[in-house]
C-alpha positions as CSV (number, residue, x, y, z in Angstrom):
1,X,-37.1,14.8,31.0
2,X,-35.8,16.3,27.8
3,X,-32.2,16.0,29.1
4,X,-32.8,12.4,30.0
5,X,-34.1,11.6,26.5
6,X,-31.1,13.4,24.9
7,X,-28.7,11.4,27.1
8,X,-30.5,8.2,26.1
9,X,-30.3,9.1,22.4
10,X,-26.6,9.8,22.8
11,X,-26.0,6.5,24.6
12,X,-24.8,8.2,27.8
13,X,-27.7,7.7,30.2
14,X,-26.7,5.5,33.1
15,X,-28.6,2.2,33.0
16,X,-29.7,2.7,36.7
17,X,-31.3,6.0,35.8
18,X,-33.0,4.5,32.7
19,X,-34.3,1.7,35.0
20,X,-35.6,4.3,37.5
21,X,-37.4,6.2,34.8
22,X,-38.9,3.0,33.3
23,X,-40.2,2.0,36.8
24,X,-42.0,5.3,36.9
25,X,-43.6,4.6,33.5
26,X,-41.5,7.2,31.6
27,X,-41.0,6.5,28.0
28,X,-37.6,7.8,26.7
29,X,-38.4,7.5,23.1
30,X,-39.3,10.8,21.5
31,X,-41.7,11.4,18.6
32,X,-38.7,11.7,16.4
33,X,-37.4,8.3,17.4
34,X,-40.8,6.8,16.7
35,X,-40.9,8.5,13.3
36,X,-37.4,7.3,12.5
37,X,-38.4,3.7,13.4
38,X,-41.4,3.9,11.2
39,X,-39.3,5.1,8.2
40,X,-36.7,2.3,9.0
41,X,-39.5,-0.3,8.9
42,X,-40.7,1.1,5.6
43,X,-37.1,0.7,4.3
44,X,-37.1,-2.9,5.4
45,X,-40.4,-3.5,3.6
46,X,-38.9,-1.9,0.4
47,X,-35.8,-4.1,0.7
48,X,-37.8,-7.3,1.1
49,X,-39.9,-6.5,-1.9
50,X,-37.3,-5.0,-4.2
51,X,-34.1,-6.8,-3.1
52,X,-32.0,-3.7,-2.7
53,X,-31.8,-0.3,-0.9
54,X,-31.6,1.9,-4.0
55,X,-34.7,3.8,-3.2
56,X,-35.8,6.4,-5.9
57,X,-35.7,9.9,-4.4
58,X,-39.5,10.5,-4.8
59,X,-40.5,7.0,-3.6
60,X,-43.2,6.9,-0.9
61,X,-43.6,3.6,1.1
62,X,-46.4,3.1,3.6
63,X,-47.0,6.9,3.8
64,X,-43.3,7.6,4.4
65,X,-41.3,9.7,1.9
66,X,-38.7,7.0,1.9
67,X,-36.5,8.4,-0.8
68,X,-36.1,11.7,1.0
69,X,-35.6,10.0,4.4
70,X,-32.9,7.7,3.1
71,X,-31.1,10.7,1.4
72,X,-31.2,12.5,4.8
73,X,-29.7,9.5,6.5
74,X,-26.9,9.3,3.9
75,X,-26.3,13.1,4.4
76,X,-26.1,12.7,8.1
77,X,-23.6,9.9,7.7
78,X,-21.4,12.0,5.5
79,X,-21.6,14.9,8.0
80,X,-20.9,12.6,10.9
81,X,-24.2,13.5,12.6
82,X,-25.9,10.1,12.3
83,X,-26.5,8.7,15.8
84,X,-24.5,5.6,16.5
85,X,-27.5,3.5,17.3
86,X,-29.1,4.4,14.0
87,X,-25.9,3.8,12.0
88,X,-25.7,0.3,13.5
89,X,-29.2,-0.4,12.3
90,X,-28.6,0.9,8.8
């Protein structure tokens, strides 16, 4: 199952395989994906309120250390390790 989640995260899981797993009730999202989505939602909340994405490094939004999280995303982008699906959202 871990391999299937990795393949899904990298965008290389065959759609038929994903459908089979979904039919079995298997969720392919990991805890890390759920945490990333929560931080992304906090970023959107910040953007709506403040009108920009310039989050102070120590800022916490809805219990998420948003400044640190965004810094980590920017670092991953520079290193080329940010997943394509996440890059598209950002």
